[in-house]
C-alpha positions in Angstrom: 63.7 -20.8 13.1 66.8 -22.6 11.6 67.3 -26.0 10.1 70.7 -27.2 11.3 70.9 -30.6 9.6 68.8 -32.4 6.9 69.1 -36.1 6.0 67.3 -37.2 2.8 66.9 -40.9 1.8 65.3 -42.3 -1.4 63.6 -39.1 -2.2 63.1 -38.6 -6.0 66.6 -38.9 -7.5 68.4 -38.4 -4.1 69.5 -41.9 -2.8 71.1 -40.5 0.3 72.2 -37.0 1.4 73.3 -35.5 4.7 73.5 -31.7 4.8 74.6 -29.3 7.4 72.9 -26.1 6.7 74.1 -22.5 7.2 72.0 -20.6 9.7 71.4 -17.7 7.2 72.1 -18.4 3.5 72.3 -21.7 1.6 72.8 -22.1 -2.2 72.2 -25.2 -4.2 73.9 -24.9 -7.5 73.7 -27.3 -10.4 72.2 -28.2 -13.8 68.5 -28.9 -14.4 67.5 -32.3 -13.1 70.3 -32.5 -10.6 68.2 -32.6 -7.5 68.3 -29.0 -6.4 64.5 -28.5 -6.2 64.1 -31.8 -4.4 66.0 -30.3 -1.4 63.5 -27.5 -1.0 60.7 -30.0 -1.7 61.8 -32.3 1.0 61.4 -29.6 3.6 57.9 -28.8 2.4 57.0 -32.5 2.6 58.3 -32.6 6.1 56.2 -29.6 7.0 53.0 -30.3 5.1 53.1 -33.9 4.2 52.7 -33.0 0.5 54.8 -31.5 -2.2 54.4 -28.2 -4.1 55.3 -30.1 -7.3 53.1 -33.2 -7.3 50.0 -34.2 -5.4 50.9 -37.9 -5.7 53.2 -39.1 -3.0 54.2 -42.0 -5.1 56.2 -39.6 -7.3 58.3 -38.7 -4.3 59.6 -42.2 -3.5 62.9 -43.0 -5.2 63.9 -46.3 -6.8 66.1 -47.7 -4.1 63.5 -48.7 -1.5 59.7 -48.8 -1.1 59.7 -45.8 1.2 61.4 -42.4 1.6 63.0 -41.0 4.8 63.4 -37.4 5.8 65.0 -36.3 9.0 66.0 -32.8 10.2 67.3 -31.1 13.3 66.2 -27.6 13.9 66.2 -24.7 16.3 62.8 -23.1 17.0 62.2 -20.4 19.6 65.3 -21.3 21.5 64.7 -25.1 21.6 66.2 -27.9 19.5 63.9 -30.4 17.8 64.5 -33.6 15.8 61.8 -34.4 13.2 61.6 -37.6 11.1 59.2 -38.9 8.4 58.9 -42.2 6.7 56.6 -42.5 3.8 55.5 -45.5 1.7 52.7 -45.9 -0.8 50.3 -46.8 2.0 51.8 -45.6 5.2 53.0 -42.3 6.8 54.9 -42.2 10.1 56.2 -39.1 11.8 58.4 -38.8 14.9 59.2 -35.8 17.0 62.2 -36.0 19.4 61.9 -39.8 19.2 58.1 -40.0 19.8 55.5 -40.9 17.3 53.1 -38.1 16.4 49.5 -38.4 15.2 49.0 -35.0 13.5 51.2 -33.6 10.8 50.2 -30.1 12.1 52.9 -30.6 14.8 55.5 -30.5 12.1 53.9 -27.7 10.2 53.9 -25.4 13.3 57.7 -26.1 13.7 58.5 -25.5 10.0 57.0 -22.2 8.9 58.2 -21.4 5.4 57.5 -19.3 2.4 58.2 -21.0 -0.9 58.7 -19.1 -4.2 58.7 -21.6 -7.1 57.9 -21.7 -10.8 54.1 -22.3 -10.1 53.8 -19.5 -7.6 52.1 -17.4 -10.3 49.1 -19.6 -9.7 48.4 -17.5 -6.6 47.3 -14.9 -9.2 46.5 -17.0 -12.3 45.0 -20.1 -10.6 41.6 -20.8 -9.0 40.4 -19.6 -5.6 41.8 -22.7 -3.8 45.4 -21.5 -4.3 44.7 -18.2 -2.6 42.5 -19.8 0.0 45.4 -22.2 1.0 47.7 -19.2 1.1 45.5 -17.4 3.5 44.8 -20.5 5.6 48.6 -21.2 5.9 49.0 -17.7 7.4 46.0 -18.0 9.7 47.2 -21.5 10.9 50.5 -20.0 12.1 49.2 -16.9 13.8 45.9 -18.2 15.2 46.4 -21.5 17.2 42.6 -22.2 17.3 42.2 -22.2 13.6 43.2 -25.8 12.8 40.8 -27.5 15.2 37.9 -25.4 13.9 38.9 -26.0 10.2 39.1 -29.8 10.8 35.6 -29.9 12.5 34.1 -27.8 9.6 35.6 -30.1 6.9 34.6 -33.3 8.7 31.0 -32.1 8.9 31.1 -30.8 5.3 32.2 -34.3 4.1 29.4 -35.9 6.0 26.8 -33.4 4.6 28.0 -34.0 1.1 27.7 -37.8 1.6 24.1 -37.3 2.7 23.4 -35.0 -0.3 24.6 -37.7 -2.6 22.1 -40.2 -1.3 18.9 -40.6 -3.3 16.2 -38.4 -1.8 14.3 -41.2 -0.1 17.5 -42.2 1.8 18.5 -38.7 2.8 18.0 -37.9 6.4 16.7 -34.4 6.9 17.4 -34.6 10.7 21.1 -35.5 10.0 21.5 -32.7 7.5 19.9 -30.2 9.9 22.3 -31.3 12.7 25.2 -31.0 10.4 24.0 -27.6 9.2 24.1 -26.4 12.8 27.7 -27.6 13.3 28.7 -26.1 10.0 27.1 -22.8 10.9 29.1 -22.5 14.1 32.4 -23.5 12.6 32.0 -21.4 9.5 31.5 -18.3 11.6 34.7 -19.0 13.5 36.7 -19.7 10.3 35.4 -16.6 8.6 36.1 -14.4 11.7 39.7 -15.6 11.9 40.3 -15.3 8.2 38.8 -11.8 8.1 41.0 -10.7 11.1 44.2 -12.0 9.5 43.3 -10.7 6.0 42.8 -7.2 7.4 46.3 -7.4 8.9 47.8 -9.0 5.8 46.3 -6.7 3.2 48.5 -3.6 3.9 51.6 -5.8 3.9 50.7 -7.0 0.4 50.2 -3.5 -1.0 53.4 -2.1 0.7 55.6 -4.9 -0.5 54.2 -4.6 -4.0 54.8 -0.9 -4.1 58.4 -1.5 -3.0 59.1 -4.4 -5.4 57.4 -2.8 -8.4 56.7 0.9 -8.0 55.2 1.1 -11.5 52.8 -1.8 -10.9 49.1 -1.0 -12.0 46.8 0.0 -9.1 45.6 -3.1 -7.4 42.5 -3.8 -5.3 42.5 -6.7 -2.9 39.4 -8.0 -1.1 38.2 -11.1 0.7 34.9 -12.9 0.1 33.7 -15.5 2.5 32.2 -18.0 0.1 28.5 -17.6 0.7 25.8 -14.9 0.4 24.2 -12.7 3.0 23.1 -13.8 6.5 24.3 -16.6 8.8 25.7 -19.7 7.3 23.2 -22.1 8.9 20.3 -20.2 7.4 22.1 -20.0 4.0 22.4 -23.8 4.0 18.7 -24.2 4.8 17.7 -21.8 2.1 19.9 -23.6 -0.5 19.3 -27.2 0.6 17.3 -28.1 -2.5 20.0 -26.6 -4.8 22.7 -28.6 -2.9 20.7 -31.8 -3.2 20.4 -31.3 -6.9 24.1 -30.8 -7.2 25.0 -33.5 -4.7 27.4 -31.2 -2.8 27.5 -28.1 -0.7 28.0 -25.3 -3.2 28.6 -22.4 -0.8 30.7 -21.8 2.3 34.2 -21.2 3.7 35.5 -23.9 1.3 34.6 -21.5 -1.5 36.2 -18.4 0.0 38.5 -16.3 -2.1 41.0 -13.4 -2.1 40.0 -11.2 -5.1 42.8 -9.5 -7.0 41.5 -6.7 -9.3 43.2 -4.2 -11.6 40.5 -1.6 -12.1 37.3 -3.7 -12.5 39.0 -6.7 -14.1 40.6 -9.8 -12.6 44.3 -9.4 -12.3 44.9 -12.7 -14.1 43.1 -11.3 -17.2 45.1 -8.1 -17.6 48.6 -8.8 -16.1 51.5 -10.2 -18.0 53.1 -13.4 -16.8 56.0 -11.3 -15.5 53.6 -9.1 -13.6 51.8 -12.1 -12.2 55.1 -13.5 -10.9 55.9 -10.2 -9.3 52.5 -10.0 -7.6 53.0 -13.6 -6.4 56.3 -12.5 -4.9 54.6 -9.6 -3.1 51.9 -12.0 -1.7 54.6 -14.4 -0.4 56.8 -11.7 1.1 53.8 -10.1 2.7 52.9 -13.4 4.2 56.5 -13.7 5.6 56.5 -10.2 7.0 53.1 -10.8 8.7 54.5 -14.0 10.3 57.6 -12.1 11.4 55.5 -9.4 12.8 53.8 -12.1 14.9 57.2 -13.4 16.2 57.2 -16.3 13.7 60.4 -16.6 11.6 59.8 -18.5 8.4 62.4 -20.1 6.2 62.6 -18.7 2.7 62.7 -21.3 -0.1 63.5 -19.8 -3.5 63.5 -22.2 -6.4 65.6 -20.9 -9.3 64.3 -17.3 -9.1 66.9 -16.3 -11.8 65.0 -18.2 -14.4 61.6 -16.9 -13.3 62.3 -13.1 -13.0 63.9 -10.5 -15.2 67.1 -8.8 -14.0 65.4 -5.9 -12.3 62.8 -8.0 -10.6 65.4 -10.5 -9.4 67.5 -7.6 -8.0 64.5 -6.4 -6.0 63.8 -9.9 -4.8 67.3 -10.4 -3.6 67.5 -7.1 -1.8 64.3 -7.8 0.1 65.5 -11.3 1.1 68.6 -9.6 2.6 66.5 -7.5 4.9 65.3 -10.4 7.0 67.2 -12.4 9.6 65.6 -15.6 8.4 67.3 -18.7 6.9 67.2 -18.8 3.1 67.5 -21.8 0.8 67.9 -20.9 -2.9 68.6 -22.9 -6.0 70.3 -21.8 -9.2 71.7 -23.1 -12.4 74.3 -20.3 -12.6 77.2 -20.4 -10.2 77.5 -16.6 -9.9 74.1 -16.0 -8.2 75.6 -16.0 -4.7 77.7 -12.9 -5.6 74.4 -10.9 -6.0 73.6 -11.3 -2.3 74.8 -8.7 0.1 75.4 -11.4 2.7 77.0 -13.9 0.3 80.4 -13.9 2.2 78.6 -15.7 5.0 76.9 -18.6 3.4 77.0 -22.3 2.4 77.2 -23.3 -1.2 76.4 -26.9 -2.3 77.1 -28.2 -5.8 74.4 -30.7 -6.9 74.9 -33.3 -9.6 72.9 -36.5 -10.1 71.3 -36.3 -6.7 74.7 -35.9 -4.9 75.8 -32.9 -2.9 79.3 -31.4 -2.5 79.7 -28.5 -0.1 81.9 -25.9 -1.7 81.8 -23.3 1.1 
């Protein structure tokens, strides 16, 4: 997959920009606050509808207008697509090849990407939701049935939680029982798909980590589904009183986790910040290799890796990026970073200053 053109309007500090991307390697060079990260962020917003930097879409809208506009032209599996998004405080509109779309997932499927950014260490140091989203993003791309099942589960979960929040006299046992049946069916499907993909992903993680950091402490990786023994519907029945007291469903696929252990301790408790970042790199590169192994070619988005990794780790990162045939977008403060890439003679370099872009190569 290749993004050929990207138009950005009123997005953070970028009033207007029109970029023609190189099919392989693109550098965005400039001082902090210039707008480099916003370019990477704009592609993530196109794909997912949300940013990796802020959960509030109001922060994305620049000062010029009351809405932002993002448009790109891309090649995906031999076909050309035109994607466009307009976002205001209260309204989102997406268009694909000139037609309105209803589900953002259509964009997500066309824009597979792997993003390494300053908060990527939260894959290790953060809560289970970070690792769960990481796994689900992988499952979404390789298992087409996953999204519809995931949506049905979370819709039923929201309805069940609403019932549990009612005072006991207003709760409907019949409604909760019916929702439990639906949750039981969809939870099994979600867990089966996650287990299948995790079993395929796990060796990639360990192999990439061994290659990136041969001296890394021995790591154990496992997946837990988010509830105890038995079928999920029976689990919900057994724990209904507890859930009623809490006003929410405490166990289930929405509590699943990828466990990262060094010895018997959580990796986050024993690894240094540098080791956490290296492990996060391994998780993301393993995700990319798994997608590539399934004939899905992601874009690599690397946000200022030179400031996040030491010299040796950065060198290993750049060498691995050069192995792939994927498009790469990378930001940097230092102008000499392109020279560290084996393929830097065939690339595009954009100088970024005050939200404006000048193509140097």
